[in-house]
Every structure is written in structure tokens, then in C-alpha cells.
C-alpha positions in Angstrom: 1.3 -28.9 -11.3 4.6 -27.1 -11.8 6.1 -25.2 -8.9 5.6 -21.4 -8.8 8.4 -19.5 -10.5 11.0 -18.0 -8.3 10.8 -14.2 -8.3 13.9 -12.2 -8.9 12.4 -9.1 -7.5 10.4 -8.7 -4.3 6.8 -7.5 -4.1 6.1 -4.6 -1.7 2.9 -3.5 -0.1 2.6 0.1 1.0 -0.6 0.8 3.0 -1.9 3.4 5.4 -4.7 5.7 6.1 -5.7 8.0 3.1 -3.5 11.1 3.1 -0.5 9.6 4.7 1.7 9.8 1.6 1.4 6.3 0.1 0.9 7.3 -3.5 3.7 9.9 -3.4 6.0 7.4 -1.9 5.0 4.7 -4.4 5.3 6.9 -7.4 8.9 8.0 -6.5 9.9 4.4 -5.5 8.7 3.1 -8.9 10.7 5.8 -10.7 13.8 5.0 -8.7 13.6 1.2 -8.9 11.8 0.4 -12.1 9.2 -1.6 -10.2 5.6 -1.5 -11.3 3.3 0.7 -9.2 -0.1 -0.8 -8.8 -2.4 1.9 -7.5 -5.3 -0.4 -6.5 -8.1 2.2 -6.4 -7.3 3.3 -9.9 -6.8 -0.3 -11.2 -10.1 -1.4 -9.7 -11.9 1.1 -11.9 -9.7 0.4 -14.9 -10.3 -3.4 -14.6 -14.0 -3.1 -13.8 -13.5 -4.5 -10.2 -16.0 -2.1 -8.7 -19.3 -3.4 -7.4 -21.0 -0.1 -6.6 -20.6 3.4 -5.0 -20.8 4.3 -1.4 -22.6 7.7 -1.2 -21.7 8.4 2.4 -18.0 8.0 1.8 -18.1 9.1 -1.9 -16.0 6.2 -2.9 -16.2 3.0 -5.0 -17.0 -0.3 -3.4 -14.3 -2.8 -4.4 -15.1 -6.2 -5.8 -12.2 -7.9 -3.9 -12.5 -11.3 -5.5 -12.5 -10.0 -9.0 -9.5 -7.7 -8.2 -7.5 -10.6 -6.7 -8.2 -12.8 -9.6 -7.0 -10.1 -12.0 -3.9 -9.3 -9.9 -2.8 -12.9 -9.3 -0.8 -13.5 -12.5 0.6 -9.9 -12.4 2.0 -10.4 -8.9 3.7 -13.7 -9.7 6.6 -12.1 -11.5 7.6 -9.8 -8.7 8.8 -6.2 -8.8 5.4 -4.8 -7.8 4.6 -2.0 -5.4 1.0 -2.3 -4.3 -0.6 0.9 -3.0 -3.9 0.7 -1.1 -5.5 1.9 2.1 -6.3 -1.6 3.2 -4.3 -4.8 3.1 -6.2 -7.6 4.9 -7.7 -9.2 1.8 -4.4 -9.5 -0.2 -2.8 -13.0 0.0 0.2 -13.1 2.4 2.2 -15.0 -0.2 2.3 -12.0 -2.5 4.4 -9.7 -0.3 8.0 -9.8 0.9 7.6 -6.7 3.0 4.8 -4.4 4.1 5.3 -0.7 4.9 2.6 1.2 6.8 2.8 5.0 6.3 1.9 7.0 9.5 1.2 10.7 9.8 0.7 13.1 12.7 -3.0 13.6 13.1 -2.8 17.4 12.7 -0.9 17.1 9.4 -3.3 14.3 8.3 -6.3 16.4 9.0 -5.0 19.3 7.0 -4.0 17.0 4.0 -7.5 15.4 4.0 -9.2 18.7 4.3 -7.2 20.0 1.3 -8.5 17.0 -0.7 -12.0 18.0 0.1 -12.8 15.4 2.8 -15.5 16.5 5.1 -17.9 15.1 7.7 -17.8 11.4 8.4 -15.2 10.7 5.8 -12.8 13.2 7.3 -13.5 12.2 10.9 -13.3 8.5 10.4 -10.0 8.7 8.5 -8.4 10.8 11.2 -9.7 8.3 13.8 -8.4 5.4 11.8 -4.9 7.0 12.1 -5.3 7.8 15.8 -6.2 4.2 16.5 -3.5 2.7 14.2 -6.1 0.8 12.4 -4.0 0.1 9.3 -0.9 -0.8 11.3 -2.9 -3.3 13.3 -4.6 -4.7 10.2 -1.2 -5.2 8.6 0.2 -6.9 11.7 -2.7 -9.2 11.9 -2.7 -10.1 8.2 1.0 -10.7 7.7 4.0 -12.1 9.6 4.9 -9.2 12.0 8.5 -9.5 10.9 7.7 -8.1 7.5 5.5 -5.2 8.7 7.2 -1.9 9.2 5.8 1.4 10.3 7.3 4.4 8.6 6.7 8.1 9.4 5.3 10.3 6.6 5.1 13.8 7.9 7.8 15.7 6.0 9.8 15.6 2.7 12.8 14.5 4.8 10.7 11.5 6.0 9.8 10.6 2.4 13.5 10.7 1.3 14.5 8.6 4.3 11.7 6.1 3.5 12.8 5.9 -0.2 16.4 5.3 0.9 15.4 2.7 3.4 13.2 0.8 1.0 15.8 0.9 -1.8 18.4 -0.5 0.7 15.9 -3.2 1.7 15.4 -4.2 -2.0 19.2 -4.5 -2.4 19.5 -6.7 0.6 16.5 -8.8 -0.5 18.1 -9.3 -3.9 21.4 -10.3 -2.5 19.8 -12.8 -0.2 17.2 -14.3 -2.6 18.6 -14.2 -6.2 21.2 -16.7 -7.0 
């Protein structure tokens, strides 16, 4: 068995409660860096990695094993930005850094309401943010040194986060590519 190829670009996980700005951040980060944005919810549908539909939450049920099998060779080359509202099932070896977007609950409520979230789906997503569910999930799934909480309330936050992540990529490249 030959050793895994050395990546020349890092892989980044961006996770957080729905409505905290993950996709907006990922889209712009991909445009700035040339990294490939993997929007997991969309790819799961495109790659037939959906095992059903949850009526209560009005969302697809992810076939995690099939998704991971499909993603494995894609992740090996590096330069990926993975965007998903969960992270515990992704292999730790895939990521060099994990960012968890966080949003003030009032702002989050308004964003989700504008998306048409109601009832249980709205309430549970706001509670998820209140209880830092995704931050705790990331910290328990990956080395805490690579998990970073980033605010996502304003356009200024987004710009600051983009600059911070780009700076981190530059540093990673300097330290890991010879």
C-alpha cells in the first residue's frame, strides 16, 4: 500500500447552525482562493446520497456512509471547503482546520424566519445555536486546536472571517508545502 499523497492545499470545514452564514462565507472564500466549495446538502442530492425525507423538518435524510465513500477520493487532493450543518461523521483526517459560524439568536431567528422556517424546525435551530450544539460537536469530533468559533452577524464579520481564513491558508501553505 502506497502512502497517501501529500496535500499542497489544506481542507477546511465550515460548520454551524443553519442560517449562520456558512454558505455565504464558503461561496466567497471559494471565489477568493480557488478552492472547491463542497455544499454537502446539495451534493448529497446530486450524488444520490439521500435515504429519505423527514416530513417534520422538511429536509432530506442523509446517507452518511454513501456520502463519505463518494467524498473520500475528492478530499484526498486538498483545496476543499466543506460546508455542512453537522460535522461529527466526517473523518478527522480530512480537515486541517474547522470553523464554526456563530450568530446572535435574534439575528438567527430573523434569518431563519425569512427562509420560511416555522414551528419545530425554527425553534430547534435557534435552540441549537443557544446551546452551542455545533461548536460542542466540532470540539468533540476534532482536535480542539483546529476548531475555531467565528462570529457571523454582520457584513464586517464576514469580511473579517474571509481575511482571517485567507491568512490561515497562507500560513498553512508556508508551513506545509516544501
